[in-house]
N, C-alpha and C positions, 0 to 999 in steps of 0.2 A: 611336887616337882622334884625329880631326882637330881643327883649331883651334876651329872653331865649336862642336863638342860640348864641348871642354874649357872654352871660355869660358862656355857656358851652365851647365855643372855648377859652375863656380867662382862663378857668381852665386848658386847655391842653397846650396852647401856652403861655409861660411865658412873663413877661413884656419886656424882651430883644428880643422877637420875636422868641425864640428858644425853643426846647423841648427835653426831654429825656424820652422815653416811655420804659417800661419794660414788654415785652411779656412773659406770662407764659401759653399760650393757646395751646401749642404743643401737649398736651395729647389728644386733640379732634381727631387727626388722627394718633398719634404715640403711644398712651398709656402712661405707666409710664416711661417717658423719663428719661435718666440718670441724676441724681442730681435734678430731679424735681419729684421724687417719692412722696415726701411730700411737696406740694407747699407752705403751710403755713410756714414751717421751712426754705424753700429756700428763701422766700422773706423777712422774718422778718428783717434781718440786712441790706437789700438793700432799703427798703421803704424810709428811710430819704433822699435818693439821687436820686430818680426817680421823674418824674413829673406826671406820670400816669401809671396805670397797664392795660395791654391788656389781657383779661381773659374770659373764658367761664362762663356761669351762674352757672354751677355745682360747679366749683372750687371757684368761688366768694362766694357762699353760705357756702361752707364747710370749706374753708381755709383762707378767708380774714376777719380780724376783722373789723366789721362795725364801731367800735369806734376808729380805728387807721388805716386809709387807705389813699390812694391817689385817685384822680379822676379815674374813671373806663371807659375804652373803652371795650365794651362788644363784644366779638366774636359771631357773629350771623349766620355764614355759616358753613356748614358741610355736612356729609352724605357719606363720603368716608374715607378709611383708607389706611395705608401703604401696607396692604396685599390684598387690593381690586384690581380691574382691572384698575381703573383710578382715581387718586386723584382729577381730574378736575370735576368729576361728583357730584357737590355740589348743595345744595339747602339752603334756609333760614330756620334755625332751631329754631330761637327765635324771638318772636313778638316784635313790638315796644311797645305794652302794657306792656310786661314783662320788657323791658328796662326802661320804666317809673317807674314801680314798684321798680326796683332795683336802681333807682336814678342815672343812668349812665350819663357820660359827652358826650359819643359818642358811636356809634356802628361801628363794622368793618366787612367787607365782602370780600372774595377773588374773583378775576377775573382771568380767564384762557384764555387770548386772544390767538388765533391761535390753540386752542385745539379742540377736537371733541365737547366739551361742551361750546364753546365760546358764542354762542347765549343764552344759558340757564343762564350762569353766568352774562352776561351783563344785561339781563332782571331782574335777581335777584337784581342787583345793582339799576337799574332804579326804580323798585317797592319799594325797601327799602328807596331810596331817597324820593319818593313821600310820604311815610308814615312818615319818619323822619322830613321832612320839615313841615308837618302839626303840629307836636308837638315840633318843635324847637330843634330836636336832630340831630347833624351833623353825617354824614356817612364818615368813612375812608375806601377808596378802597385799598385793598391789592393786588398788582400785583404779582401773583403767577406763577411759572414756573414748579411746580411739580418736577419731576426727570430730566427734560430736561435743565440742567444747561447751555447748549450751547446757550440758548435763551437770556442769559444775555448780550446782546449787545445794543448799544445806539439806533439803529433803532427800535428794538422790544420794548424796554422799553419806548422810546418816544411815540411810537404809543399807547401802552397800557395806559400810564399815561394820554395822551391827551383824549383818549376815556373815561376814568374814570371821568375826569374833565367835559367833555362835557355832561355826563349823570348825573352830579350834585353832585359828591363827593366833600366834603369840604376839605378833606385831602387825599393825596395819599402816600401810603407806597410802595416803590419800591427798587429793588436791585441797588447797585452801580455798575458802570462799569468803567474800566480804561480809555477807550477812548470815548470821546463825552458825558460824563455825564452832562456837562454844557448845552448841547443841549436838553437833557432829561428834565432838570429843566426849561429851558427858554421856552420850548414848552408846559409847563403845567401851566395853569393860576391859579392854587390853590397850596397851600404849599405842598412841597415834603419832606417826611421823609425817611431816609435810613434804609432799612431792613438789618438784620445781616446775614441771611442764615446759612449754616453749620459752625461749629466752626472752626476758623482759627488755623493754626499751632502755631503761636506766637502772643504775645500781640502787638508787634511792627506792625505786619501786620494789626491788627484791628485799631490801632491808625492811621496808614497811610491812610487806605481807608475812615475812618470817617473824618479825617482832610481834605482830598482831596474833599470829597463830600460836606462838609460844605463850603469850599472855593469856590465851584462851584455852590452854591445857595441853597442847602438843608437847611431846618430850624432845623433839628435835626435827632435823630436816634430812631429806635425801635429795640433794640438789646436784645436778650435773652441768647442763648447758649454761646455766646462769653463773657457773664458776669457770669451767674450762673453755667456754667460748668468749669469755670476757677478755679484753685486751691485757688485763692485769690480773690473771687468775689467782696468784698468790695473795695479792692484796685483798681480793674478793673473799677468799676462803678464810683469811685471818679476821676480816670484819664480821663475817657470818659466825665464825667460832666465838667471837666476843658476845654476840647476841645469844647464842645457844648455851654457852658455858659460863659466861660472866654477867649475864643479864644486862648487857649493854643496851642503851637506847638506840633508836634509829639515828639520831644525831651523832651519838658516840661511835656507832658503827661506821657512819660515813666519814667521820674524822679519821678513824683508823685506816679506812680505805684510801683516803686522800694522802695520808702520810706515807703509807706503804707503797703507794703508787710512785711517789717521788724517788723511792729507793730503787725502783725497777728501771728508771730512765737511764 
């Protein structure tokens, strides 16, 4: 691994070996997502507590202050929407040259293993890795399941994560599963980051799956809606940061959330 690649990875993964990424890329297929209608306003109070932003180039340019930001993971896949025929029908939308111009720490791309577009999205990853490695830019593979939530089992996630690593991804973002998540992580030879998915019903539910995933080997989280769609987003991100970077228990995280929530009233 050359110096540039090491430097970018060090921007993302903190000295304790963990990371908390804040994704705000949802609009590339969902449009003006609830509470992300004005991304710059959404992220402003959250930036001090995240380690990196996952964002598209359009929102990066329009809504993120270049003088007050965190390392950027640039979303570079797209081409489908919630109202289209298939979310899996994605291509690479942003070049490595553009990523270099935007001074990003990494690029991120979705994989749809088992879909009609599996071959296409896997080759998208492979080509992106080829280009990224040439310029020292790490690629984060995002294991996407579209609307098929039943795919979130250990066997499917382990398969997808391993394929992503085999094709050269430096990081893999994947969903947590209740049974067998340790096998998902142990079968993936590169760091695994937990995805958030749809907003959970309660804060406790979020703390429980994040804590469990960290205990089973994940190095961090990439959570969006479960943070910025919460009524108390700053309290939420502080509590999650305690789990990720301070090894807080579920109870401890909830106590932090409850305390921080009172300060927001």
